[in-house]
N, CA, C and O atoms as a GROMACS GRO file, in nm:
protein
  372
    1MET      N    1   3.509   2.478   0.510
    1MET     CA    2   3.460   2.372   0.421
    1MET      C    3   3.370   2.278   0.502
    1MET      O    4   3.414   2.221   0.602
    2GLN      N    5   3.246   2.261   0.459
    2GLN     CA    6   3.152   2.173   0.527
    2GLN      C    7   3.154   2.034   0.466
    2GLN      O    8   3.185   2.017   0.348
    3THR      N    9   3.120   1.935   0.548
    3THR     CA   10   3.108   1.799   0.497
    3THR      C   11   2.978   1.787   0.417
    3THR      O   12   2.895   1.878   0.419
    4VAL      N   13   2.962   1.677   0.347
    4VAL     CA   14   2.842   1.654   0.268
    4VAL      C   15   2.719   1.652   0.358
    4VAL      O   16   2.615   1.708   0.324
    5ARG      N   17   2.729   1.587   0.474
    5ARG     CA   18   2.615   1.580   0.566
    5ARG      C   19   2.580   1.717   0.622
    5ARG      O   20   2.462   1.748   0.641
    6GLN      N   21   2.680   1.797   0.650
    6GLN     CA   22   2.653   1.932   0.699
    6GLN      C   23   2.584   2.016   0.591
    6GLN      O   24   2.491   2.090   0.620
    7GLN      N   25   2.630   2.003   0.467
    7GLN     CA   26   2.567   2.075   0.356
    7GLN      C   27   2.423   2.027   0.336
    7GLN      O   28   2.333   2.108   0.313
    8MET      N   29   2.403   1.898   0.346
    8MET     CA   30   2.271   1.840   0.328
    8MET      C   31   2.176   1.886   0.439
    8MET      O   32   2.061   1.921   0.413
    9THR      N   33   2.225   1.887   0.563
    9THR     CA   34   2.143   1.932   0.676
    9THR      C   35   2.107   2.079   0.660
    9THR      O   36   1.994   2.119   0.690
   10ALA      N   37   2.201   2.160   0.613
   10ALA     CA   38   2.174   2.303   0.592
   10ALA      C   39   2.067   2.322   0.484
   10ALA      O   40   1.977   2.404   0.500
   11LEU      N   41   2.077   2.247   0.376
   11LEU     CA   42   1.976   2.256   0.269
   11LEU      C   43   1.839   2.213   0.318
   11LEU      O   44   1.739   2.278   0.289
   12LEU      N   45   1.835   2.103   0.393
   12LEU     CA   46   1.707   2.052   0.441
   12LEU      C   47   1.646   2.140   0.550
   12LEU      O   48   1.525   2.136   0.572
   13SER      N   49   1.727   2.220   0.616
   13SER     CA   50   1.676   2.313   0.716
   13SER      C   51   1.607   2.432   0.648
   13SER      O   52   1.517   2.493   0.705
   14GLN      N   53   1.650   2.462   0.526
   14GLN     CA   54   1.596   2.577   0.454
   14GLN      C   55   1.473   2.543   0.371
   14GLN      O   56   1.383   2.625   0.357
   15GLN      N   57   1.470   2.421   0.315
   15GLN     CA   58   1.361   2.386   0.224
   15GLN      C   59   1.339   2.236   0.218
   15GLN      O   60   1.422   2.158   0.264
   16VAL      N   61   1.227   2.198   0.160
   16VAL     CA   62   1.192   2.056   0.140
   16VAL      C   63   1.258   2.010   0.010
   16VAL      O   64   1.247   2.077  -0.093
   17CYS      N   65   1.328   1.896   0.016
   17CYS     CA   66   1.399   1.844  -0.103
   17CYS      C   67   1.376   1.694  -0.116
   17CYS      O   68   1.356   1.624  -0.017
   18SER      N   69   1.380   1.647  -0.239
   18SER     CA   70   1.378   1.503  -0.265
   18SER      C   71   1.523   1.454  -0.272
   18SER      O   72   1.616   1.535  -0.275
   19ALA      N   73   1.541   1.325  -0.276
   19ALA     CA   74   1.676   1.267  -0.286
   19ALA      C   75   1.742   1.309  -0.418
   19ALA      O   76   1.863   1.332  -0.422
   20ARG      N   77   1.664   1.318  -0.522
   20ARG     CA   78   1.718   1.359  -0.653
   20ARG      C   79   1.767   1.504  -0.647
   20ARG      O   80   1.873   1.537  -0.700
   21ASP      N   81   1.689   1.591  -0.582
   21ASP     CA   82   1.730   1.731  -0.566
   21ASP      C   83   1.862   1.741  -0.491
   21ASP      O   84   1.953   1.813  -0.532
   22LEU      N   85   1.872   1.667  -0.382
   22LEU     CA   86   1.993   1.669  -0.301
   22LEU      C   87   2.114   1.616  -0.378
   22LEU      O   88   2.223   1.672  -0.370
   23SER      N   89   2.094   1.508  -0.453
   23SER     CA   90   2.207   1.451  -0.528
   23SER      C   91   2.256   1.547  -0.636
   23SER      O   92   2.376   1.555  -0.661
   24GLN      N   93   2.166   1.620  -0.699
   24GLN     CA   94   2.206   1.716  -0.801
   24GLN      C   95   2.276   1.837  -0.742
   24GLN      O   96   2.376   1.884  -0.796
   25ARG      N   97   2.225   1.886  -0.630
   25ARG     CA   98   2.284   2.005  -0.569
   25ARG      C   99   2.419   1.978  -0.505
   25ARG      O  100   2.507   2.064  -0.506
   26LEU      N  101   2.437   1.858  -0.451
   26LEU     CA  102   2.561   1.825  -0.382
   26LEU      C  103   2.658   1.745  -0.468
   26LEU      O  104   2.768   1.712  -0.424
   27SER      N  105   2.618   1.714  -0.590
   27SER     CA  106   2.701   1.638  -0.685
   27SER      C  107   2.744   1.502  -0.629
   27SER      O  108   2.861   1.465  -0.637
   28ILE      N  109   2.648   1.430  -0.573
   28ILE     CA  110   2.674   1.294  -0.528
   28ILE      C  111   2.566   1.203  -0.588
   28ILE      O  112   2.465   1.251  -0.639
   29GLN      N  113   2.589   1.072  -0.582
   29GLN     CA  114   2.492   0.978  -0.636
   29GLN      C  115   2.369   0.971  -0.546
   29GLN      O  116   2.378   0.992  -0.425
   30GLU      N  117   2.256   0.942  -0.607
   30GLU     CA  118   2.131   0.934  -0.533
   30GLU      C  119   2.136   0.824  -0.426
   30GLU      O  120   2.075   0.840  -0.320
   31LYS      N  121   2.205   0.715  -0.453
   31LYS     CA  122   2.218   0.606  -0.355
   31LYS      C  123   2.290   0.654  -0.229
   31LYS      O  124   2.258   0.609  -0.119
   32GLU      N  125   2.387   0.743  -0.244
   32GLU     CA  126   2.460   0.795  -0.130
   32GLU      C  127   2.372   0.883  -0.042
   32GLU      O  128   2.390   0.888   0.080
   33VAL      N  129   2.278   0.952  -0.104
   33VAL     CA  130   2.190   1.042  -0.031
   33VAL      C  131   2.115   0.967   0.078
   33VAL      O  132   2.102   1.016   0.190
   34TYR      N  133   2.066   0.847   0.047
   34TYR     CA  134   1.987   0.771   0.144
   34TYR      C  135   2.068   0.731   0.266
   34TYR      O  136   2.016   0.734   0.378
   35SER      N  137   2.194   0.694   0.248
   35SER     CA  138   2.277   0.659   0.364
   35SER      C  139   2.305   0.783   0.449
   35SER      O  140   2.307   0.775   0.572
   36HIS      N  141   2.325   0.897   0.384
   36HIS     CA  142   2.346   1.021   0.458
   36HIS      C  143   2.219   1.061   0.533
   36HIS      O  144   2.226   1.109   0.647
   37LEU      N  145   2.103   1.043   0.471
   37LEU     CA  146   1.977   1.079   0.535
   37LEU      C  147   1.952   0.998   0.662
   37LEU      O  148   1.903   1.051   0.762
   38SER      N  149   1.984   0.870   0.658
   38SER     CA  150   1.963   0.787   0.778
   38SER      C  151   2.052   0.835   0.892
   38SER      O  152   2.010   0.833   1.008
   39HIS      N  153   2.173   0.877   0.861
   39HIS     CA  154   2.262   0.929   0.964
   39HIS      C  155   2.213   1.066   1.014
   39HIS      O  156   2.218   1.093   1.134
   40ILE      N  157   2.168   1.149   0.924
   40ILE     CA  158   2.117   1.282   0.962
   40ILE      C  159   1.996   1.269   1.053
   40ILE      O  160   1.982   1.346   1.148
   41SER      N  161   1.909   1.172   1.025
   41SER     CA  162   1.789   1.154   1.108
   41SER      C  163   1.826   1.124   1.253
   41SER      O  164   1.752   1.162   1.344
   42ARG      N  165   1.937   1.056   1.276
   42ARG     CA  166   1.981   1.027   1.412
   42ARG      C  167   2.058   1.144   1.473
   42ARG      O  168   2.047   1.169   1.593
   43SER      N  169   2.136   1.214   1.393
   43SER     CA  170   2.224   1.318   1.449
   43SER      C  171   2.152   1.449   1.480
   43SER      O  172   2.197   1.522   1.568
   44VAL      N  173   2.043   1.480   1.412
   44VAL     CA  174   1.974   1.607   1.439
   44VAL      C  175   1.896   1.602   1.570
   44VAL      O  176   1.856   1.706   1.622
   45VAL      N  177   1.875   1.485   1.625
   45VAL     CA  178   1.802   1.470   1.751
   45VAL      C  179   1.877   1.542   1.864
   45VAL      O  180   1.814   1.599   1.953
   46SER      N  181   2.008   1.540   1.860
   46SER     CA  182   2.087   1.606   1.965
   46SER      C  183   2.068   1.757   1.964
   46SER      O  184   2.090   1.823   2.065
   47ARG      N  185   2.028   1.813   1.850
   47ARG     CA  186   2.001   1.957   1.839
   47ARG      C  187   1.853   1.989   1.853
   47ARG      O  188   1.808   2.099   1.821
   48ARG      N  189   1.777   1.891   1.903
   48ARG     CA  190   1.632   1.904   1.922
   48ARG      C  191   1.560   1.935   1.792
   48ARG      O  192   1.467   2.016   1.788
   49GLN      N  193   1.604   1.870   1.686
   49GLN     CA  194   1.539   1.879   1.557
   49GLN      C  195   1.502   1.738   1.514
   49GLN      O  196   1.534   1.641   1.583
   50ARG      N  197   1.434   1.727   1.401
   50ARG     CA  198   1.404   1.594   1.348
   50ARG      C  199   1.392   1.601   1.196
   50ARG      O  200   1.367   1.707   1.138
   51LEU      N  201   1.412   1.487   1.134
   51LEU     CA  202   1.399   1.475   0.989
   51LEU      C  203   1.254   1.438   0.960
   51LEU      O  204   1.207   1.332   1.001
   52VAL      N  205   1.184   1.525   0.889
   52VAL     CA  206   1.044   1.502   0.854
   52VAL      C  207   1.041   1.447   0.712
   52VAL      O  208   1.108   1.498   0.622
   53ILE      N  209   0.962   1.341   0.693
   53ILE     CA  210   0.949   1.279   0.561
   53ILE      C  211   0.810   1.304   0.509
   53ILE      O  212   0.711   1.264   0.571
   54VAL      N  213   0.801   1.372   0.394
   54VAL     CA  214   0.673   1.389   0.325
   54VAL      C  215   0.657   1.262   0.243
   54VAL      O  216   0.736   1.238   0.152
   55PRO      N  217   0.556   1.179   0.273
   55PRO     CA  218   0.550   1.046   0.213
   55PRO      C  219   0.526   1.045   0.062
   55PRO      O  220   0.476   1.142   0.004
   56SER      N  221   0.565   0.934   0.001
   56SER     CA  222   0.541   0.913  -0.142
   56SER      C  223   0.392   0.898  -0.167
   56SER      O  224   0.314   0.867  -0.076
   57ARG      N  225   0.354   0.921  -0.294
   57ARG     CA  226   0.213   0.911  -0.332
   57ARG      C  227   0.207   0.849  -0.471
   57ARG      O  228   0.287   0.882  -0.558
   58CYS      N  229   0.111   0.760  -0.491
   58CYS     CA  230   0.090   0.698  -0.622
   58CYS      C  231   0.022   0.802  -0.711
   58CYS      O  232  -0.080   0.860  -0.672
   59LEU      N  233   0.076   0.824  -0.828
   59LEU     CA  234   0.019   0.923  -0.919
   59LEU      C  235  -0.102   0.869  -0.994
   59LEU      O  236  -0.179   0.947  -1.050
   60ALA      N  237  -0.120   0.738  -0.994
   60ALA     CA  238  -0.234   0.678  -1.065
   60ALA      C  239  -0.361   0.679  -0.979
   60ALA      O  240  -0.467   0.720  -1.026
   61CYS      N  241  -0.351   0.633  -0.853
   61CYS     CA  242  -0.471   0.620  -0.770
   61CYS      C  243  -0.472   0.711  -0.648
   61CYS      O  244  -0.575   0.723  -0.581
   62GLY      N  245  -0.359   0.777  -0.618
   62GLY     CA  246  -0.354   0.869  -0.506
   62GLY      C  247  -0.319   0.807  -0.372
   62GLY      O  248  -0.324   0.876  -0.270
   63TYR      N  249  -0.285   0.679  -0.369
   63TYR     CA  250  -0.249   0.613  -0.244
   63TYR      C  251  -0.127   0.681  -0.182
   63TYR      O  252  -0.028   0.708  -0.251
   64VAL      N  253  -0.133   0.710  -0.052
   64VAL     CA  254  -0.022   0.776   0.019
   64VAL      C  255   0.045   0.672   0.109
   64VAL      O  256  -0.021   0.602   0.185
   65PHE      N  257   0.176   0.664   0.100
   65PHE     CA  258   0.256   0.568   0.177
   65PHE      C  259   0.288   0.626   0.316
   65PHE      O  260   0.404   0.655   0.344
   66LYS      N  261   0.186   0.644   0.401
   66LYS     CA  262   0.202   0.709   0.532
   66LYS      C  263   0.285   0.627   0.629
   66LYS      O  264   0.367   0.682   0.703
   67GLU      N  265   0.267   0.496   0.630
   67GLU     CA  266   0.331   0.410   0.730
   67GLU      C  267   0.470   0.363   0.690
   67GLU      O  268   0.533   0.289   0.766
   68ARG      N  269   0.519   0.401   0.575
   68ARG     CA  270   0.648   0.354   0.526
   68ARG      C  271   0.761   0.415   0.607
   68ARG      O  272   0.768   0.536   0.625
   69LYS      N  273   0.850   0.330   0.656
   69LYS     CA  274   0.963   0.374   0.739
   69LYS      C  275   1.092   0.390   0.658
   69LYS      O  276   1.180   0.466   0.697
   70ARG      N  277   1.102   0.321   0.545
   70ARG     CA  278   1.223   0.330   0.464
   70ARG      C  279   1.231   0.466   0.396
   70ARG      O  280   1.129   0.528   0.365
   71LEU      N  281   1.352   0.513   0.374
   71LEU     CA  282   1.372   0.645   0.315
   71LEU      C  283   1.365   0.644   0.162
   71LEU      O  284   1.346   0.749   0.101
   72THR      N  285   1.379   0.528   0.102
   72THR     CA  286   1.380   0.518  -0.044
   72THR      C  287   1.239   0.526  -0.103
   72THR      O  288   1.140   0.511  -0.032
   73ARG      N  289   1.233   0.549  -0.233
   73ARG     CA  290   1.106   0.554  -0.304
   73ARG      C  291   1.054   0.413  -0.325
   73ARG      O  292   1.131   0.325  -0.365
   74PRO      N  293   0.924   0.388  -0.298
   74PRO     CA  294   0.869   0.254  -0.322
   74PRO      C  295   0.866   0.224  -0.472
   74PRO      O  296   0.858   0.315  -0.554
   75SER      N  297   0.872   0.097  -0.506
   75SER     CA  298   0.877   0.061  -0.647
   75SER      C  299   0.739   0.052  -0.711
   75SER      O  300   0.724   0.083  -0.829
   76ARG      N  301   0.638   0.009  -0.634
   76ARG     CA  302   0.503   0.002  -0.691
   76ARG      C  303   0.398   0.018  -0.583
   76ARG      O  304   0.424  -0.003  -0.465
   77CYS      N  305   0.280   0.057  -0.626
   77CYS     CA  306   0.168   0.084  -0.536
   77CYS      C  307   0.103  -0.048  -0.493
   77CYS      O  308   0.077  -0.133  -0.578
   78PRO      N  309   0.075  -0.066  -0.363
   78PRO     CA  310   0.010  -0.189  -0.319
   78PRO      C  311  -0.138  -0.195  -0.358
   78PRO      O  312  -0.196  -0.304  -0.362
   79ARG      N  313  -0.199  -0.082  -0.385
   79ARG     CA  314  -0.341  -0.078  -0.418
   79ARG      C  315  -0.365  -0.107  -0.567
   79ARG      O  316  -0.443  -0.196  -0.601
   80CYS      N  317  -0.299  -0.032  -0.656
   80CYS     CA  318  -0.328  -0.047  -0.799
   80CYS      C  319  -0.213  -0.111  -0.877
   80CYS      O  320  -0.225  -0.134  -0.998
   81ARG      N  321  -0.103  -0.140  -0.810
   81ARG     CA  322   0.016  -0.201  -0.872
   81ARG      C  323   0.084  -0.108  -0.972
   81ARG      O  324   0.168  -0.152  -1.051
   82GLY      N  325   0.048   0.020  -0.971
   82GLY     CA  326   0.110   0.117  -1.061
   82GLY      C  327   0.253   0.147  -1.018
   82GLY      O  328   0.288   0.134  -0.901
   83GLU      N  329   0.334   0.187  -1.113
   83GLU     CA  330   0.474   0.216  -1.085
   83GLU      C  331   0.507   0.365  -1.094
   83GLU      O  332   0.623   0.404  -1.081
   84ARG      N  333   0.406   0.448  -1.117
   84ARG     CA  334   0.427   0.593  -1.121
   84ARG      C  335   0.410   0.647  -0.979
   84ARG      O  336   0.300   0.682  -0.936
   85ILE      N  337   0.522   0.653  -0.909
   85ILE     CA  338   0.522   0.691  -0.768
   85ILE      C  339   0.600   0.822  -0.752
   85ILE      O  340   0.712   0.835  -0.802
   86GLU      N  341   0.540   0.917  -0.682
   86GLU     CA  342   0.607   1.043  -0.652
   86GLU      C  343   0.714   1.018  -0.546
   86GLU      O  344   0.693   0.941  -0.453
   87GLU      N  345   0.827   1.083  -0.561
   87GLU     CA  346   0.938   1.066  -0.466
   87GLU      C  347   0.902   1.123  -0.329
   87GLU      O  348   0.830   1.223  -0.321
   88PRO      N  349   0.952   1.062  -0.221
   88PRO     CA  350   0.934   1.123  -0.090
   88PRO      C  351   1.023   1.248  -0.080
   88PRO      O  352   1.125   1.257  -0.148
   89LYS      N  353   0.983   1.340   0.003
   89LYS     CA  354   1.060   1.461   0.022
   89LYS      C  355   1.098   1.472   0.169
   89LYS      O  356   1.030   1.417   0.256
   90TYR      N  357   1.207   1.542   0.197
   90TYR     CA  358   1.264   1.545   0.331
   90TYR      C  359   1.288   1.689   0.375
   90TYR      O  360   1.313   1.777   0.293
   91GLN      N  361   1.278   1.712   0.507
   91GLN     CA  362   1.306   1.843   0.563
   91GLN      C  363   1.349   1.826   0.709
   91GLN      O  364   1.300   1.738   0.779
   92VAL      N  365   1.440   1.911   0.753
   92VAL     CA  366   1.483   1.912   0.893
   92VAL      C  367   1.412   2.028   0.960
   92VAL      O  368   1.426   2.143   0.918
   93VAL      N  369   1.336   1.997   1.066
   93VAL     CA  370   1.265   2.101   1.142
   93VAL      C  371   1.299   2.091   1.289
   93VAL      O  372   1.249   2.170   1.369
   0.00000   0.00000   0.00000
């Protein structure tokens, strides 16, 4: 029996997933996913891996949140103030 973080790390090693995908597959709340992701980002370093974040993108103007360090989805675009934001995606490589 694997822990939630072990299951999450295994999923992220195989494919790119958003927080919503992870919460549905592991049957946990989306808020919990973010706390697990922050821990995973630190723990995979010992195995010479890293957590890669595919940044969010504004669907209205195309702005990409490249410099964002937080793991959560931004609430609005700084350029056009739009709220239609694509979720960030995560992968362990």
